N, C-alpha and C positions, 0 to 999 in steps of 0.2 A: 675276636670280632669287635672288641670295644672301640677301636679306632673307627670302624665303619659306623657303629651306632653314634659315636660322637660327631662324625661328619654329617650323618643324616640329620641329627638334631640341630647342628649348626645351620645347615642349608634350609631346613624347614623354618627355623626361627628367623633367619635372615629374610626369607621370602614372605613370611606372614607378618613379621614385625613384632611378634610377641611369643613368649614361651607357652602361653595358654593355647593360642591358635596352633602353634607347632605341635604341641602335645596331642591336640585333637586330630591333627593331620596324620601323625605317626601312630596314633592309637595307644599312647602311653601316658603316664601321669605327668603333670606340669613339673613336679619336683624332679622326676627322672630326666626330663628334657633339660632342665636347668643344670642338673648334675653333670650330664654328658658334655654340655657346652663348657662348664667350668673345668672339667677334666681335660678337655681339648686345649683350653687356654693355658692350663698349667703345663701340659706336655709341650706346647709350642713356645711357651714363655712370653706370650703377648696377649693383650686384651683384644678380643674380637668384637665386643659390643660395649657401648656406653649404655648403662642401664639407668632408667628412670622409673618412677612408680607407675607410669602409664604405658611406656613403650621402650623398646630397645632400639638403639641406633648403632650402625656399624662404624668401627674404627677403620682407618686406612688398611690395616692388616686384615681386617674382616672383609673389606671390599676386594682385596687381592685374592683371598681364599675363595670368596664366592664366585669370582670370575672363572675359577678352574674346577672347583669341587663338584658342581652338578654334572659336568661332562665326565669326570672321573667316576662318579657313582653310577652313571648310566652305562659306561663302558664295563664296569665291574659287574653290574647286573646282567648285561648281555653275555659276558664271559661265563658267569656262573650258570646262566640259563642254557648256554650252548653245551657246557660240560654235562649238566644234568640231563639235557635232551639226548646227548650223545650216548650216555650210559643206558638210557631207556630204549634207545633205538627210535626209528621213525615209525609212524603209523598213519593209516588213512588211505585214501585213493588218490592216485596221480594219473591224470589223463594225458596220454602221450600221443602226439601226431608225428607221422613220418611217411615219406614215400614208400610204396609197397616193397620194391626190391631192396632198397637201402635199409628199410626197417627190418625186413626178414633176415638180411645178411649180417647186419651190424648191430642194430638197436635191440632186437629181441634177445640175442645172447648176452649183451651187456646188462640189460635189465634183469635177466635171469640170475646173473652173478650178484648183482646188487640186492636182489630180493632175498638171496640166501643169507645175507648179512642182516637184513631187516624183515623178518618174517611177518611183521604186523602191517607191512605195506601191501597194497593191492595196485596193480597196474592195469589201466584200461587203455590198451593200445589201439589206436585208430589209424590203420594203414590205408592211405589213399593217395592216388596220383593227382588229385585235385589240390589246388592251393587253398587249404582250409582257413577259414576265418576263425582265429583263435578265440575271440571274445564270444561270438555267437555259438560256437561249439563247446565252450567251457574247457578249452585245452589249457593245461598247466605248462607243459613243455612241448615244444615243436622242434623237430630236426629238419632243416632245410638246406638245399644245395644252392650255392651261389649267394649273391647279395640280396638284400631286401630293401624295399623303400618305406617300410613301416618305421616311423619314428617313436611310436608310443610303447614299444616293447624293448626289453633288455636283450641285447644280442652278445653272444660270445662265440668267437671263432674256435672251432674244435680241431680243425685239420684241413688238409688240402686234398682235393680230388683232381687227378689229371685226366684229361680227355684227349682223344685223338680223333682226327677226321679220317674216315676210312671209306673206300669205294671199291667195288669189284672191278677187276680188269675189263670185263665186258662193258660195264657202265662207262668207264673212262675211254674205252675204244670208241664208244658210240657218241658220247657228249663232250669228251675232252676233259682234262683236269681243270679245276678252278684256278685262276691266276692269283686270287687273294681271298681273304676271309669274307670280304664284302661280296665277292662274286658267288658265294654259296647261295645267296638269295635267288640266283638264276638257275639253281640246280634242284633236283628232287631230293629232299633230305628227310631223314627220320630224326626228329628232334625230341629230346627229353624235356617235356614242358615243366618238370619240377626244377630244372636247372635254370636259375635266373642268371642274368649277366653278372659276372663277377666285378 
């Protein structure tokens, strides 16, 4: 992990403008910060800083490295955090909203399988055929049918549900078949209010 320590020391020094301030930020000694930067310069074969008695200034090579190193360190921290979290498993309460029939048929079994892999998780399932307001109800994840007009939430399409229009022979004999989708508004229909227009 020496290269990581060296990069962290370099970034902290470049961002603060001194080894002393960088050392305070990293929680290590001034001498160790300077040592890490010196080792990095030796390994790369270039000077990253122009040192004076009062301040350090970056060389062109240092500026190039600073343009990319913070993002690299952030990505590595995220990766290590994900791996660590994955090995521990997830924990806490997840509030899930879904329509009643869809939730019972599909979501409950899926969450049951997921819970077996993560025993420290608790699911608070809220099955309702009302279009629940996620923010006011404190919902973490909602399963919905059709499109949504909410722009403030992250949406991911999970699959397709195909619907058919059905009518009894007696109804069609009495009222006739609709000639188009628009003509359905003139007929007596049972509509799933959870299904938004796609």
